[in-house]
C-alpha positions as CSV (number, residue, x, y, z in Angstrom):
1,M,-13.7,-7.3,-29.8
2,M,-14.7,-7.3,-26.0
3,T,-15.2,-9.9,-23.5
4,R,-17.5,-9.4,-20.5
5,V,-16.4,-9.7,-17.6
6,Q,-19.5,-9.3,-14.3
7,I,-17.8,-6.8,-11.3
8,L,-19.5,-6.3,-8.0
9,L,-19.4,-2.8,-6.4
10,T,-20.7,-1.0,-3.8
11,E,-23.9,0.9,-4.0
12,E,-21.8,4.7,-3.2
13,Q,-19.4,3.0,-6.0
14,D,-22.5,2.7,-8.5
15,R,-25.0,5.8,-7.3
16,R,-21.6,8.0,-8.3
17,L,-20.0,5.9,-11.4
18,E,-24.2,6.2,-12.2
19,A,-23.5,10.6,-11.4
20,L,-20.7,10.6,-13.3
21,A,-21.8,8.4,-16.2
22,A,-24.6,10.9,-16.5
23,K,-23.2,14.1,-16.1
24,R,-20.4,13.6,-18.9
25,R,-23.1,11.6,-20.9
26,E,-21.2,8.1,-21.4
27,S,-21.5,4.7,-19.8
28,K,-20.6,3.3,-17.2
29,G,-18.3,1.2,-19.0
30,K,-17.3,2.9,-20.8
31,L,-15.6,4.7,-17.4
32,I,-14.6,1.3,-16.2
33,R,-13.0,0.5,-18.7
34,R,-11.4,4.2,-18.6
35,A,-10.6,4.4,-15.2
36,L,-8.9,0.7,-15.9
37,D,-6.5,1.7,-18.8
38,L,-5.2,4.6,-16.2
39,L,-4.6,2.2,-13.5
40,L,-2.7,-0.9,-15.8
41,R,-0.3,2.5,-16.8
42,T,-0.2,3.4,-13.5
43,E,1.4,-0.4,-12.5
44,P,5.4,-1.5,-14.0
45,A,5.1,-4.2,-16.4
46,E,5.2,-7.6,-14.7
47,E,8.7,-8.7,-14.4
48,E,10.8,-12.1,-15.1
49,P,10.7,-13.4,-12.2
50,L,14.6,-15.6,-13.6
51,L,15.8,-12.2,-14.3
52,N,15.9,-11.2,-10.2
53,L,18.7,-13.4,-10.6
54,I,21.0,-11.8,-12.7
55,G,23.6,-11.3,-10.5
56,Q,22.4,-12.5,-7.5
57,A,25.6,-15.0,-6.6
58,G,28.0,-12.1,-6.9
59,R,31.4,-12.6,-9.6
60,G,32.4,-15.7,-11.2
61,G,35.7,-14.4,-11.8
62,Q,34.7,-14.6,-15.8
63,S,35.6,-11.2,-16.8
64,D,34.6,-11.5,-20.5
65,A,31.6,-13.6,-19.5
66,S,29.1,-11.9,-21.0
67,G,31.1,-12.6,-25.0
68,R,32.2,-15.5,-23.9
69,H,28.8,-17.4,-22.1
70,D,27.5,-19.9,-24.5
71,H,31.5,-21.3,-23.9
72,I,31.3,-20.9,-20.5
73,L,27.9,-22.7,-20.4
74,A,29.0,-25.7,-22.3
75,G,32.2,-26.6,-20.0
76,Y,29.3,-26.6,-16.8
77,E,27.6,-28.9,-19.4
78,R,30.7,-31.1,-19.8
79,A,31.7,-31.1,-16.1
80,R,28.1,-31.8,-15.0
81,N,28.2,-35.0,-17.6
82,R,31.4,-36.2,-16.1
83,R,30.5,-36.3,-12.2
């Protein structure tokens, strides 16, 4: 399935795209899709912003936190509810 998208090109871009399409005997749309695929392959995937917070608080004093995270978080939740 394809989605129709309207874009604006400079006259120079359109002229060069038209010439390349004629030379390759391909549509301008096909060339633009190929160029977009190349661009998207080189861009890094969007990261989850919250993952950037991991380790920002420094050491928590719990050497086994990765294996006991549910237990540790439950303790913090209980302490917070007592306030």
